[in-house]
Z-matrix of the N, CA and C atoms (Angstrom, degrees):
N
C 1 1.459
C 2 1.528 1 110.90
N 3 1.320 2 115.37 1 -46.42
C 4 1.468 3 119.86 2 178.91
C 5 1.520 4 110.96 3 -60.89
N 6 1.354 5 116.80 4 -40.61
C 7 1.462 6 121.51 5 178.83
C 8 1.523 7 110.39 6 -62.80
N 9 1.326 8 116.28 7 -41.67
C 10 1.467 9 121.03 8 179.34
C 11 1.523 10 110.33 9 -62.46
N 12 1.324 11 117.42 10 -45.66
C 13 1.460 12 121.29 11 179.28
C 14 1.520 13 110.57 12 -63.28
N 15 1.348 14 116.91 13 -39.55
C 16 1.465 15 121.12 14 178.36
C 17 1.525 16 110.76 15 -59.28
N 18 1.325 17 116.28 16 -45.65
C 19 1.462 18 119.91 17 -179.12
C 20 1.525 19 111.72 18 -66.70
N 21 1.331 20 115.64 19 -36.69
C 22 1.454 21 119.38 20 -174.28
C 23 1.521 22 112.52 21 -81.22
N 24 1.342 23 116.99 22 -43.22
C 25 1.464 24 120.98 23 -171.58
C 26 1.530 25 114.59 24 -118.83
N 27 1.334 26 117.71 25 -11.58
C 28 1.449 27 120.12 26 -179.08
C 29 1.516 28 112.78 27 107.10
N 30 1.333 29 115.11 28 168.10
C 31 1.465 30 121.37 29 -175.37
C 32 1.527 31 112.61 30 -64.20
N 33 1.328 32 117.26 31 -40.28
C 34 1.466 33 120.08 32 -177.78
C 35 1.520 34 110.98 33 -61.88
N 36 1.339 35 116.86 34 -42.36
C 37 1.462 36 120.07 35 178.92
C 38 1.520 37 111.00 36 -64.67
N 39 1.328 38 116.47 37 -37.97
C 40 1.462 39 119.79 38 179.90
C 41 1.519 40 111.17 39 -64.46
N 42 1.323 41 116.35 40 -40.97
C 43 1.463 42 120.80 41 179.41
C 44 1.526 43 111.00 42 -63.23
N 45 1.334 44 116.20 43 -35.12
C 46 1.461 45 120.50 44 -176.62
C 47 1.525 46 113.67 45 -89.80
N 48 1.329 47 117.26 46 -6.96
C 49 1.460 48 119.98 47 -175.73
C 50 1.524 49 111.99 48 -58.69
N 51 1.320 50 116.86 49 -47.28
C 52 1.465 51 120.08 50 -178.62
C 53 1.534 52 111.93 51 -66.56
N 54 1.346 53 119.53 52 -47.87
C 55 1.472 54 118.29 53 176.94
C 56 1.521 55 113.50 54 -58.70
N 57 1.338 56 117.92 55 -38.91
C 58 1.466 57 119.68 56 178.55
C 59 1.521 58 110.99 57 -67.06
N 60 1.334 59 116.85 58 -38.01
C 61 1.466 60 119.87 59 175.62
C 62 1.521 61 110.60 60 -62.56
N 63 1.323 62 116.06 61 -38.94
C 64 1.466 63 120.20 62 177.38
C 65 1.524 64 111.11 63 -65.99
N 66 1.326 65 116.83 64 -37.73
C 67 1.471 66 120.57 65 177.11
C 68 1.525 67 110.29 66 -60.01
N 69 1.326 68 116.15 67 -47.82
C 70 1.464 69 120.48 68 -178.54
C 71 1.518 70 110.89 69 -61.64
N 72 1.334 71 116.23 70 -47.83
C 73 1.470 72 120.27 71 -177.26
C 74 1.521 73 111.50 72 -64.67
N 75 1.328 74 116.20 73 -47.21
C 76 1.454 75 119.62 74 -177.65
C 77 1.526 76 111.54 75 -64.75
N 78 1.331 77 116.86 76 -45.80
C 79 1.466 78 120.28 77 -179.03
C 80 1.525 79 110.65 78 -63.80
N 81 1.323 80 116.99 79 -41.33
C 82 1.467 81 120.20 80 179.06
C 83 1.523 82 110.53 81 -62.48
N 84 1.327 83 117.13 82 -45.42
C 85 1.466 84 120.69 83 -178.49
C 86 1.529 85 111.55 84 -66.41
N 87 1.327 86 117.12 85 -39.52
C 88 1.465 87 119.66 86 175.82
C 89 1.524 88 110.63 87 -62.40
N 90 1.320 89 115.41 88 -45.46
C 91 1.457 90 119.30 89 179.27
C 92 1.516 91 112.75 90 -62.84
N 93 1.327 92 116.30 91 -30.31
C 94 1.462 93 120.38 92 -174.47
C 95 1.523 94 114.09 93 -76.81
N 96 1.324 95 117.95 94 -10.00
C 97 1.476 96 119.74 95 178.19
C 98 1.524 97 108.41 96 -61.54
N 99 1.341 98 118.22 97 116.07
C 100 1.470 99 120.95 98 -172.17
C 101 1.528 100 112.31 99 -83.95
N 102 1.320 101 116.12 100 76.10
C 103 1.457 102 122.25 101 -173.41
C 104 1.529 103 111.63 102 -55.32
N 105 1.321 104 117.19 103 -50.57
C 106 1.460 105 120.99 104 -177.80
C 107 1.529 106 111.07 105 -60.67
N 108 1.314 107 116.24 106 -42.74
C 109 1.471 108 120.71 107 179.56
C 110 1.524 109 110.51 108 -61.54
N 111 1.328 110 116.83 109 -44.44
C 112 1.463 111 120.55 110 -179.51
C 113 1.525 112 111.63 111 -65.61
N 114 1.337 113 116.59 112 -42.98
C 115 1.467 114 119.75 113 177.80
C 116 1.531 115 109.88 114 -61.48
N 117 1.310 116 116.42 115 -44.54
C 118 1.455 117 120.10 116 -179.19
C 119 1.509 118 112.68 117 -62.27
N 120 1.321 119 116.83 118 -45.00
C 121 1.462 120 120.70 119 -177.36
C 122 1.527 121 111.79 120 -71.45
N 123 1.327 122 116.73 121 -42.36
C 124 1.469 123 120.34 122 -174.24
C 125 1.525 124 112.24 123 -76.87
N 126 1.333 125 117.31 124 -43.89
C 127 1.467 126 120.16 125 -171.23
C 128 1.531 127 114.43 126 -103.91
N 129 1.328 128 117.28 127 -20.75
C 130 1.461 129 119.03 128 -175.62
C 131 1.527 130 113.26 129 -122.22
N 132 1.319 131 116.66 130 -11.07
C 133 1.451 132 119.92 131 -179.68
C 134 1.511 133 114.29 132 66.48
N 135 1.340 134 116.37 133 28.21
C 136 1.460 135 120.45 134 -179.85
C 137 1.526 136 109.41 135 -132.36
N 138 1.313 137 114.74 136 160.38
C 139 1.456 138 122.34 137 174.19
C 140 1.525 139 107.25 138 -106.56
N 141 1.338 140 118.34 139 112.80
C 142 1.468 141 120.10 140 -176.27
C 143 1.522 142 113.31 141 -60.17
N 144 1.331 143 116.89 142 -19.58
C 145 1.459 144 119.51 143 179.23
C 146 1.526 145 112.13 144 -70.11
N 147 1.324 146 116.52 145 -12.73
C 148 1.465 147 120.81 146 -179.76
C 149 1.527 148 112.52 147 -94.45
N 150 1.320 149 116.78 148 4.35
C 151 1.456 150 120.61 149 -176.32
C 152 1.524 151 110.89 150 -128.66
N 153 1.310 152 114.87 151 154.57
C 154 1.454 153 120.21 152 173.28
C 155 1.510 154 112.45 153 54.93
N 156 1.314 155 116.13 154 -119.14
C 157 1.457 156 122.14 155 -177.91
C 158 1.514 157 112.98 156 -84.88
N 159 1.329 158 116.93 157 -17.18
C 160 1.451 159 120.18 158 -173.78
C 161 1.510 160 113.14 159 84.13
N 162 1.342 161 117.56 160 -2.47
C 163 1.456 162 121.40 161 178.65
C 164 1.522 163 109.93 162 -80.48
N 165 1.324 164 115.97 163 156.63
C 166 1.466 165 120.61 164 179.24
C 167 1.524 166 111.65 165 -106.28
N 168 1.310 167 116.69 166 26.20
C 169 1.459 168 120.30 167 175.27
C 170 1.519 169 111.40 168 -83.15
N 171 1.313 170 115.24 169 174.47
C 172 1.465 171 120.85 170 -176.40
C 173 1.523 172 112.40 171 -64.81
N 174 1.347 173 117.36 172 -34.48
C 175 1.460 174 119.82 173 -176.86
C 176 1.523 175 111.11 174 -66.11
N 177 1.327 176 117.00 175 -48.76
C 178 1.458 177 119.11 176 179.80
C 179 1.525 178 111.61 177 -68.98
N 180 1.323 179 117.07 178 -30.25
C 181 1.461 180 120.33 179 174.95
C 182 1.521 181 110.47 180 -63.95
N 183 1.331 182 116.29 181 -44.08
C 184 1.466 183 120.00 182 177.94
C 185 1.517 184 110.98 183 -63.09
N 186 1.322 185 116.19 184 -39.68
C 187 1.458 186 119.87 185 179.19
C 188 1.526 187 111.44 186 -64.56
N 189 1.326 188 116.92 187 -41.36
C 190 1.460 189 120.47 188 -171.44
C 191 1.523 190 113.67 189 -91.30
N 192 1.351 191 117.58 190 -26.52
C 193 1.464 192 119.88 191 -175.36
C 194 1.520 193 113.64 192 -124.94
N 195 1.326 194 118.22 193 -6.91
C 196 1.441 195 121.03 194 178.38
C 197 1.512 196 113.64 195 107.14
N 198 1.324 197 115.11 196 170.12
C 199 1.459 198 121.80 197 -172.55
C 200 1.524 199 112.68 198 -64.13
N 201 1.328 200 118.45 199 -38.74
C 202 1.464 201 120.50 200 -178.62
C 203 1.518 202 111.59 201 -62.70
N 204 1.322 203 115.93 202 -45.40
C 205 1.468 204 119.68 203 178.59
C 206 1.517 205 110.72 204 -65.15
N 207 1.336 206 116.28 205 -39.14
C 208 1.460 207 119.38 206 178.45
C 209 1.512 208 112.33 207 -64.14
N 210 1.348 209 116.19 208 -42.10
C 211 1.460 210 120.14 209 178.89
C 212 1.525 211 111.31 210 -65.43
N 213 1.328 212 117.18 211 -43.13
C 214 1.467 213 120.48 212 178.27
C 215 1.517 214 111.13 213 -61.24
N 216 1.325 215 116.37 214 -41.26
C 217 1.465 216 120.58 215 177.79
C 218 1.519 217 110.95 216 -63.35
N 219 1.327 218 116.70 217 -44.88
C 220 1.461 219 120.39 218 -179.94
C 221 1.520 220 111.64 219 -60.52
N 222 1.336 221 116.93 220 -46.15
C 223 1.463 222 121.05 221 -178.43
C 224 1.529 223 110.98 222 -62.39
N 225 1.321 224 116.89 223 -45.21
C 226 1.465 225 120.07 224 -178.52
C 227 1.527 226 111.57 225 -70.64
N 228 1.321 227 117.62 226 -35.27
C 229 1.466 228 119.79 227 175.89
C 230 1.530 229 110.83 228 -67.71
N 231 1.323 230 116.95 229 -39.30
C 232 1.468 231 120.10 230 174.56
C 233 1.521 232 110.07 231 -59.56
N 234 1.321 233 116.07 232 -42.41
C 235 1.462 234 120.64 233 179.54
C 236 1.531 235 111.14 234 -62.60
N 237 1.325 236 117.76 235 -38.17
C 238 1.466 237 121.00 236 176.73
C 239 1.523 238 110.34 237 -58.62
N 240 1.326 239 116.46 238 -48.48
C 241 1.462 240 120.24 239 -178.74
C 242 1.512 241 112.34 240 -63.51
N 243 1.337 242 116.20 241 -44.30
C 244 1.469 243 120.54 242 178.72
C 245 1.523 244 110.79 243 -60.95
N 246 1.316 245 116.84 244 -45.81
C 247 1.470 246 121.21 245 -177.80
C 248 1.516 247 111.25 246 -61.85
N 249 1.328 248 116.80 247 -43.36
C 250 1.471 249 120.51 248 -177.91
C 251 1.518 250 111.41 249 -59.28
N 252 1.323 251 116.88 250 -47.27
C 253 1.466 252 120.36 251 -177.23
C 254 1.526 253 110.96 252 -72.84
N 255 1.316 254 117.84 253 -39.07
C 256 1.462 255 120.12 254 179.72
C 257 1.521 256 111.59 255 -62.88
N 258 1.324 257 117.43 256 -43.08
C 259 1.469 258 119.67 257 178.14
C 260 1.518 259 109.95 258 -65.42
N 261 1.333 260 116.88 259 -40.58
C 262 1.456 261 120.54 260 -179.50
C 263 1.523 262 111.92 261 -61.18
N 264 1.324 263 116.80 262 -47.13
C 265 1.460 264 120.14 263 -172.60
C 266 1.526 265 113.34 264 -87.58
N 267 1.323 266 117.82 265 -20.12
C 268 1.461 267 120.33 266 -175.50
C 269 1.521 268 113.74 267 -105.32
N 270 1.344 269 117.47 268 -25.56
C 271 1.457 270 120.57 269 -174.48
C 272 1.532 271 112.11 270 -118.93
N 273 1.335 272 117.23 271 -52.40
C 274 1.466 273 119.89 272 -174.41
C 275 1.523 274 112.54 273 -76.81
N 276 1.343 275 117.47 274 -42.11
C 277 1.471 276 121.23 275 179.48
C 278 1.529 277 108.52 276 -134.34
N 279 1.321 278 117.57 277 69.04
C 280 1.468 279 119.88 278 -178.11
C 281 1.523 280 111.77 279 -71.19
N 282 1.309 281 115.84 280 149.79
C 283 1.466 282 120.90 281 -177.34
C 284 1.516 283 111.51 282 -61.75
N 285 1.329 284 117.73 283 -40.74
C 286 1.453 285 120.67 284 -176.34
C 287 1.514 286 113.43 285 -62.36
N 288 1.328 287 117.03 286 -36.11
C 289 1.467 288 120.62 287 -177.11
C 290 1.519 289 112.71 288 -93.16
N 291 1.334 290 117.50 289 -29.57
C 292 1.461 291 120.70 290 -170.82
C 293 1.524 292 114.30 291 -113.36
N 294 1.324 293 117.62 292 -13.82
C 295 1.451 294 120.95 293 -177.13
C 296 1.516 295 111.09 294 97.33
N 297 1.324 296 115.46 295 156.46
C 298 1.466 297 119.74 296 -174.60
C 299 1.527 298 111.96 297 -67.69
N 300 1.330 299 117.76 298 -38.49
C 301 1.455 300 119.88 299 -178.89
C 302 1.520 301 111.19 300 -62.19
N 303 1.323 302 116.94 301 -46.61
C 304 1.465 303 120.61 302 178.79
C 305 1.520 304 110.84 303 -62.05
N 306 1.312 305 117.04 304 -40.02
C 307 1.460 306 120.33 305 179.64
C 308 1.523 307 111.26 306 -63.65
N 309 1.341 308 116.98 307 -41.82
C 310 1.459 309 119.81 308 178.71
C 311 1.532 310 111.10 309 -66.79
N 312 1.337 311 116.88 310 -39.25
C 313 1.462 312 119.55 311 175.49
C 314 1.523 313 110.14 312 -60.42
N 315 1.320 314 116.84 313 -43.96
C 316 1.465 315 121.03 314 -179.08
C 317 1.525 316 111.07 315 -61.46
N 318 1.335 317 116.70 316 -43.72
C 319 1.462 318 120.31 317 178.88
C 320 1.521 319 110.95 318 -62.06
N 321 1.335 320 116.52 319 -43.84
C 322 1.463 321 120.37 320 179.93
C 323 1.513 322 112.87 321 -67.06
N 324 1.331 323 116.14 322 -40.36
C 325 1.466 324 120.53 323 178.08
C 326 1.521 325 110.00 324 -64.22
N 327 1.330 326 117.31 325 -41.96
C 328 1.463 327 120.89 326 177.73
C 329 1.527 328 111.10 327 -61.67
N 330 1.332 329 117.03 328 -38.62
C 331 1.464 330 121.52 329 177.38
C 332 1.525 331 110.84 330 -56.99
N 333 1.318 332 117.17 331 -48.56
C 334 1.467 333 120.97 332 -178.99
C 335 1.522 334 111.18 333 -69.44
N 336 1.333 335 117.11 334 -42.00
C 337 1.465 336 120.81 335 -176.75
C 338 1.520 337 112.42 336 -66.87
N 339 1.322 338 117.76 337 -36.85
C 340 1.466 339 119.72 338 -179.48
C 341 1.531 340 110.04 339 -70.36
N 342 1.324 341 117.70 340 -33.62
C 343 1.467 342 120.49 341 173.63
C 344 1.517 343 110.32 342 -64.62
N 345 1.341 344 116.47 343 -44.17
C 346 1.464 345 120.49 344 -180.00
C 347 1.524 346 111.56 345 -61.26
N 348 1.333 347 116.88 346 -43.22
C 349 1.459 348 120.14 347 178.65
C 350 1.510 349 111.96 348 -62.96
N 351 1.334 350 116.40 349 -39.91
C 352 1.457 351 121.38 350 179.32
C 353 1.528 352 111.32 351 -66.31
N 354 1.321 353 116.69 352 -40.42
C 355 1.463 354 120.99 353 -176.60
C 356 1.523 355 112.72 354 -76.74
N 357 1.345 356 116.87 355 -29.77
C 358 1.458 357 121.25 356 -175.23
C 359 1.526 358 110.11 357 -130.60
N 360 1.318 359 115.43 358 64.81
C 361 1.463 360 120.44 359 -176.41
C 362 1.525 361 111.27 360 -71.29
N 363 1.329 362 118.62 361 122.49
C 364 1.471 363 120.35 362 178.48
C 365 1.518 364 112.82 363 -67.46
N 366 1.340 365 117.87 364 -15.89
C 367 1.472 366 121.21 365 -178.59
C 368 1.524 367 112.07 366 -79.24
N 369 1.331 368 118.07 367 -17.21
C 370 1.464 369 120.70 368 179.83
C 371 1.536 370 109.31 369 -131.70
N 372 1.328 371 114.73 370 52.97
C 373 1.470 372 122.69 371 174.86
C 374 1.531 373 113.04 372 58.82
N 375 1.321 374 115.49 373 38.07
C 376 1.462 375 122.86 374 176.67
C 377 1.535 376 112.28 375 57.42
N 378 1.325 377 114.39 376 36.14
C 379 1.457 378 120.24 377 171.45
C 380 1.531 379 107.87 378 -111.03
N 381 1.317 380 117.50 379 173.70
C 382 1.464 381 119.37 380 179.79
C 383 1.503 382 112.19 381 172.40
N 384 1.324 383 115.18 382 -153.07
C 385 1.451 384 122.01 383 179.71
C 386 1.511 385 111.48 384 -99.82
N 387 1.333 386 115.87 385 -165.98
C 388 1.461 387 120.37 386 -173.66
C 389 1.520 388 113.12 387 -110.99
N 390 1.324 389 116.72 388 14.21
C 391 1.447 390 121.16 389 164.05
C 392 1.507 391 117.76 390 84.10
N 393 1.332 392 118.54 391 2.68
C 394 1.462 393 119.48 392 -173.92
C 395 1.529 394 111.55 393 -68.84
N 396 1.334 395 117.00 394 -49.67
C 397 1.466 396 119.63 395 -176.37
C 398 1.526 397 111.89 396 -68.10
N 399 1.332 398 117.57 397 -41.38
C 400 1.471 399 118.56 398 179.92
C 401 1.522 400 110.84 399 -67.14
N 402 1.330 401 116.58 400 -37.09
C 403 1.468 402 119.14 401 176.21
C 404 1.526 403 110.59 402 -64.62
N 405 1.329 404 116.22 403 -39.71
C 406 1.467 405 119.90 404 177.90
C 407 1.518 406 110.90 405 -61.78
N 408 1.340 407 116.40 406 -42.77
C 409 1.458 408 119.73 407 177.85
C 410 1.512 409 112.26 408 -62.86
N 411 1.320 410 115.87 409 -38.48
C 412 1.466 411 119.81 410 178.56
C 413 1.522 412 111.34 411 -63.54
N 414 1.344 413 116.77 412 -35.34
C 415 1.468 414 118.35 413 -179.87
C 416 1.527 415 111.78 414 -66.88
N 417 1.334 416 116.92 415 -28.07
C 418 1.471 417 118.64 416 176.14
C 419 1.518 418 109.74 417 -60.79
N 420 1.335 419 116.47 418 -43.04
C 421 1.461 420 121.12 419 -178.74
C 422 1.527 421 112.19 420 -72.32
N 423 1.326 422 117.32 421 -26.87
C 424 1.462 423 120.75 422 177.82
C 425 1.531 424 110.07 423 -76.70
N 426 1.329 425 116.25 424 -51.48
C 427 1.478 426 122.61 425 176.04
C 428 1.513 427 106.82 426 -169.12
N 429 1.330 428 117.45 427 110.90
C 430 1.460 429 120.84 428 -165.41
C 431 1.529 430 115.88 429 -58.49
N 432 1.342 431 121.36 430 -31.15
C 433 1.477 432 117.48 431 177.30
C 434 1.523 433 113.81 432 -60.59
N 435 1.341 434 117.64 433 -25.41
C 436 1.463 435 119.36 434 177.31
C 437 1.519 436 111.27 435 -58.38
N 438 1.320 437 116.33 436 -38.36
C 439 1.462 438 121.11 437 -179.49
C 440 1.528 439 110.64 438 -58.61
N 441 1.313 440 116.82 439 -46.95
C 442 1.457 441 120.40 440 -176.33
C 443 1.526 442 111.67 441 -72.20
N 444 1.324 443 117.13 442 -32.22
C 445 1.458 444 119.94 443 175.19
C 446 1.528 445 110.35 444 -64.49
N 447 1.339 446 115.96 445 -48.84
C 448 1.464 447 120.48 446 179.61
C 449 1.529 448 111.20 447 -63.72
N 450 1.332 449 116.36 448 -42.07
C 451 1.465 450 120.56 449 178.97
C 452 1.526 451 111.16 450 -61.80
N 453 1.320 452 116.44 451 -41.29
C 454 1.465 453 120.47 452 179.83
C 455 1.526 454 111.04 453 -63.60
N 456 1.329 455 117.01 454 -38.72
C 457 1.466 456 120.44 455 178.64
C 458 1.526 457 110.21 456 -63.88
N 459 1.334 458 116.41 457 -47.83
C 460 1.464 459 120.08 458 -179.98
C 461 1.519 460 110.91 459 -60.98
N 462 1.331 461 115.90 460 -45.91
C 463 1.466 462 119.95 461 -178.16
C 464 1.527 463 111.26 462 -63.79
N 465 1.324 464 117.09 463 -43.57
C 466 1.459 465 120.63 464 -178.00
C 467 1.525 466 111.54 465 -65.04
N 468 1.330 467 116.33 466 -47.68
C 469 1.466 468 119.53 467 -178.84
C 470 1.524 469 110.76 468 -64.84
N 471 1.344 470 116.45 469 -41.15
C 472 1.460 471 120.04 470 178.93
C 473 1.521 472 110.96 471 -64.26
N 474 1.324 473 116.87 472 -41.46
C 475 1.473 474 121.08 473 179.62
C 476 1.524 475 110.95 474 -63.21
N 477 1.315 476 116.34 475 -42.18
C 478 1.468 477 120.67 476 -176.08
C 479 1.528 478 111.12 477 -74.61
N 480 1.333 479 116.67 478 -41.00
C 481 1.467 480 119.89 479 -171.72
C 482 1.528 481 113.98 480 -106.12
N 483 1.336 482 117.07 481 -25.18
C 484 1.455 483 120.70 482 -174.42
C 485 1.503 484 113.51 483 85.89
N 486 1.325 485 118.38 484 -0.14
C 487 1.459 486 122.20 485 -176.53
C 488 1.527 487 110.90 486 -106.16
N 489 1.328 488 116.86 487 107.36
C 490 1.463 489 120.51 488 177.48
C 491 1.523 490 110.49 489 -64.25
N 492 1.337 491 115.94 490 -41.24
C 493 1.461 492 119.78 491 -178.88
C 494 1.512 493 112.70 492 -59.01
N 495 1.329 494 117.28 493 -39.34
C 496 1.465 495 120.82 494 179.04
C 497 1.523 496 110.38 495 -65.06
N 498 1.334 497 116.10 496 -43.81
C 499 1.459 498 119.08 497 176.85
C 500 1.511 499 112.04 498 -60.87
N 501 1.331 500 116.65 499 -40.31
C 502 1.457 501 121.21 500 -179.76
C 503 1.526 502 111.58 501 -65.62
N 504 1.327 503 116.47 502 -41.86
C 505 1.460 504 121.14 503 -179.98
C 506 1.527 505 110.93 504 -64.57
N 507 1.317 506 116.94 505 -45.47
C 508 1.459 507 120.51 506 -179.76
C 509 1.522 508 110.69 507 -64.11
N 510 1.329 509 116.83 508 -44.42
C 511 1.467 510 120.04 509 179.45
C 512 1.526 511 110.95 510 -62.20
N 513 1.335 512 116.70 511 -42.74
C 514 1.466 513 120.29 512 179.92
C 515 1.521 514 111.31 513 -64.20
N 516 1.321 515 117.01 514 -43.02
C 517 1.460 516 121.07 515 -179.52
C 518 1.525 517 112.03 516 -63.91
N 519 1.334 518 116.00 517 -31.77
C 520 1.465 519 120.36 518 -177.68
C 521 1.532 520 113.22 519 -86.14
N 522 1.339 521 117.84 520 -9.20
C 523 1.469 522 119.72 521 -176.01
C 524 1.529 523 113.12 522 -54.64
N 525 1.350 524 120.55 523 -51.25
C 526 1.478 525 118.14 524 179.98
C 527 1.517 526 113.34 525 -63.05
N 528 1.335 527 116.81 526 -29.10
C 529 1.465 528 119.86 527 177.25
C 530 1.521 529 110.42 528 -63.54
N 531 1.333 530 116.85 529 -48.82
C 532 1.467 531 119.81 530 -179.53
C 533 1.523 532 111.19 531 -64.89
N 534 1.340 533 117.10 532 -37.86
C 535 1.464 534 120.05 533 177.05
C 536 1.522 535 110.30 534 -59.93
N 537 1.330 536 116.54 535 -40.30
C 538 1.464 537 120.86 536 -178.03
C 539 1.521 538 113.11 537 -74.79
N 540 1.326 539 117.48 538 -24.62
C 541 1.466 540 121.56 539 -175.37
C 542 1.523 541 112.27 540 -73.52
N 543 1.337 542 117.01 541 -42.30
C 544 1.458 543 120.37 542 -169.96
C 545 1.541 544 111.51 543 -93.14
N 546 1.335 545 117.12 544 134.68
C 547 1.469 546 120.57 545 -179.71
C 548 1.527 547 113.70 546 -56.47
N 549 1.326 548 117.26 547 -33.50
C 550 1.470 549 120.47 548 -177.57
C 551 1.521 550 112.47 549 -64.15
N 552 1.335 551 116.97 550 -26.00
C 553 1.471 552 120.44 551 -177.46
C 554 1.528 553 112.67 552 -119.75
N 555 1.310 554 117.55 553 2.84
C 556 1.462 555 121.03 554 -174.50
C 557 1.533 556 110.82 555 -77.58
N 558 1.295 557 114.03 556 71.50
C 559 1.464 558 121.80 557 178.73
C 560 1.521 559 107.50 558 -127.74
N 561 1.302 560 116.74 559 134.51
C 562 1.465 561 120.88 560 -172.52
C 563 1.522 562 111.54 561 -57.62
N 564 1.338 563 116.69 562 -34.14
C 565 1.463 564 120.17 563 -179.87
C 566 1.531 565 110.87 564 -63.18
N 567 1.320 566 116.24 565 -44.60
C 568 1.465 567 120.66 566 -179.98
C 569 1.523 568 111.28 567 -71.37
N 570 1.318 569 117.07 568 -36.70
C 571 1.468 570 120.10 569 179.00
C 572 1.521 571 110.42 570 -62.68
N 573 1.335 572 116.40 571 -46.08
C 574 1.469 573 120.60 572 -179.65
C 575 1.522 574 110.96 573 -62.35
N 576 1.317 575 116.60 574 -50.81
C 577 1.465 576 119.84 575 -177.13
C 578 1.534 577 111.29 576 -70.53
N 579 1.332 578 116.95 577 -32.24
C 580 1.459 579 119.67 578 175.05
C 581 1.520 580 111.69 579 -64.38
N 582 1.347 581 116.27 580 -38.23
C 583 1.460 582 120.26 581 176.83
C 584 1.525 583 111.08 582 -65.32
N 585 1.338 584 116.19 583 -42.45
C 586 1.468 585 119.93 584 178.11
C 587 1.526 586 110.28 585 -62.96
N 588 1.336 587 115.97 586 -45.01
C 589 1.464 588 120.19 587 179.48
C 590 1.524 589 111.33 588 -62.32
N 591 1.331 590 116.50 589 -44.76
C 592 1.462 591 120.13 590 179.67
C 593 1.517 592 111.99 591 -61.65
N 594 1.335 593 116.89 592 -44.91
C 595 1.466 594 120.52 593 178.23
C 596 1.521 595 111.42 594 -64.63
N 597 1.323 596 116.75 595 -35.88
C 598 1.460 597 121.75 596 177.71
C 599 1.524 598 110.57 597 -61.18
N 600 1.325 599 116.63 598 -47.49
C 601 1.467 600 120.43 599 179.82
C 602 1.528 601 110.41 600 -65.21
N 603 1.319 602 117.33 601 -40.30
C 604 1.471 603 119.96 602 176.38
C 605 1.524 604 109.86 603 -60.28
N 606 1.323 605 117.21 604 -44.47
C 607 1.470 606 121.18 605 179.64
C 608 1.524 607 111.22 606 -62.49
N 609 1.316 608 117.64 607 -38.38
C 610 1.459 609 120.78 608 177.76
C 611 1.530 610 111.53 609 -64.98
N 612 1.328 611 116.54 610 -20.69
C 613 1.463 612 121.69 611 177.41
C 614 1.529 613 112.23 612 -98.47
N 615 1.314 614 117.90 613 17.45
C 616 1.462 615 120.93 614 -173.54
C 617 1.539 616 112.37 615 -59.04
N 618 1.336 617 117.49 616 -36.84
C 619 1.466 618 119.16 617 179.77
C 620 1.527 619 110.99 618 -71.69
N 621 1.337 620 116.29 619 -34.91
C 622 1.466 621 119.42 620 173.92
C 623 1.524 622 110.57 621 -60.89
N 624 1.328 623 115.86 622 -42.30
C 625 1.461 624 120.70 623 -179.30
C 626 1.528 625 110.06 624 -63.21
N 627 1.326 626 116.55 625 -43.02
C 628 1.464 627 120.31 626 178.97
C 629 1.526 628 111.22 627 -60.74
N 630 1.343 629 116.38 628 -41.32
C 631 1.465 630 119.75 629 -179.66
C 632 1.527 631 111.98 630 -73.17
N 633 1.335 632 116.64 631 -33.05
C 634 1.465 633 119.02 632 175.17
C 635 1.527 634 110.18 633 -62.11
N 636 1.315 635 116.43 634 -42.74
C 637 1.469 636 120.61 635 178.50
C 638 1.526 637 110.55 636 -64.26
N 639 1.349 638 115.43 637 -38.32
C 640 1.472 639 120.01 638 -178.86
C 641 1.522 640 112.92 639 -80.75
N 642 1.347 641 117.15 640 -11.26
C 643 1.454 642 120.75 641 -179.19
C 644 1.508 643 113.93 642 78.28
N 645 1.346 644 117.14 643 22.05
C 646 1.468 645 121.11 644 -177.77
C 647 1.528 646 113.00 645 -114.00
N 648 1.297 647 118.04 646 7.40
C 649 1.467 648 121.36 647 179.80
C 650 1.531 649 109.88 648 -70.32
N 651 1.332 650 116.01 649 137.86
C 652 1.456 651 121.02 650 178.23
C 653 1.531 652 110.70 651 -80.68
N 654 1.312 653 116.09 652 141.63
C 655 1.460 654 120.34 653 175.07
C 656 1.527 655 109.61 654 -82.91
N 657 1.329 656 115.02 655 166.27
C 658 1.462 657 120.60 656 -175.99
C 659 1.514 658 110.88 657 -62.91
N 660 1.345 659 115.39 658 131.40
C 661 1.461 660 122.35 659 170.93
C 662 1.512 661 107.25 660 -145.92
N 663 1.324 662 117.30 661 149.80
C 664 1.455 663 121.47 662 -174.35
C 665 1.520 664 110.63 663 -113.44
N 666 1.343 665 115.02 664 129.41
C 667 1.442 666 120.73 665 174.84
C 668 1.518 667 113.57 666 68.57
N 669 1.347 668 118.24 667 23.92
C 670 1.455 669 121.08 668 -175.88
C 671 1.519 670 112.76 669 -122.06
N 672 1.309 671 117.82 670 4.70
C 673 1.453 672 119.16 671 -177.16
C 674 1.513 673 111.31 672 -66.91
N 675 1.306 674 114.53 673 143.07
C 676 1.452 675 120.21 674 177.05
C 677 1.511 676 108.98 675 -102.86
N 678 1.344 677 116.16 676 159.45
C 679 1.443 678 120.95 677 175.50
C 680 1.496 679 107.92 678 -65.03
N 681 1.134 680 106.01 679 128.43
C 682 1.409 681 161.89 680 172.30
C 683 1.482 682 108.28 681 24.46
N 684 1.215 683 127.75 682 157.01
C 685 1.442 684 134.29 683 -27.33
C 686 1.505 685 104.85 684 -141.79
N 687 1.271 686 119.03 685 119.86
C 688 1.451 687 121.78 686 179.36
C 689 1.514 688 112.84 687 -100.23
N 690 1.335 689 115.66 688 -7.09
C 691 1.476 690 122.84 689 178.84
C 692 1.515 691 114.94 690 66.55
N 693 1.311 692 118.98 691 21.10
C 694 1.464 693 119.86 692 164.30
C 695 1.506 694 107.87 693 -74.40
N 696 1.332 695 117.23 694 162.64
C 697 1.460 696 117.23 695 177.14
C 698 1.502 697 109.35 696 -69.14
């Protein structure tokens, strides 16, 4: 396999093939830890997939189990995203050993992979959340002001409209723009992977978007979700 990659892409790509594979696997597995499901089963005796939207993100957790459970889920999901990118850029593909371009690719790949693991967790029948909190955590590891910019967008849109999904979609769509704006993150590798990650999160919210257009999307409420399943986040 390494020989094939060497012939196709060159020696540098072959050397990095294994670390990049490790980045993908590790980030996916970290993302796949079903925090909301574990909190629900251990502390509340419920499966969050049976309530509200059926998603295991922080929003549906807050709806089905209350604000404390939602906040705990958000914090731990943020930590998953941060950990995935930090390990990728600091341990598996560090800048000093691999070069800045490889490190930025690794960080961006980890961003996408941790979202994928969160959305399609193999531990709960390849179901999950919609990637907002894990993506936010990953942005802390990429450049921490991005986290607060994205958080401010979500909070502002949610406050004005009452729709968390709308805030999440707008923040996700704007992620590559903010990456491209600031010198600290203005690297083509991060811009490309940020765009992929943003589009991925938007796609995961496709049913929310359809309901927003139809005027049937539910506004934010805490601890009021009913059994099953409207497919809001």
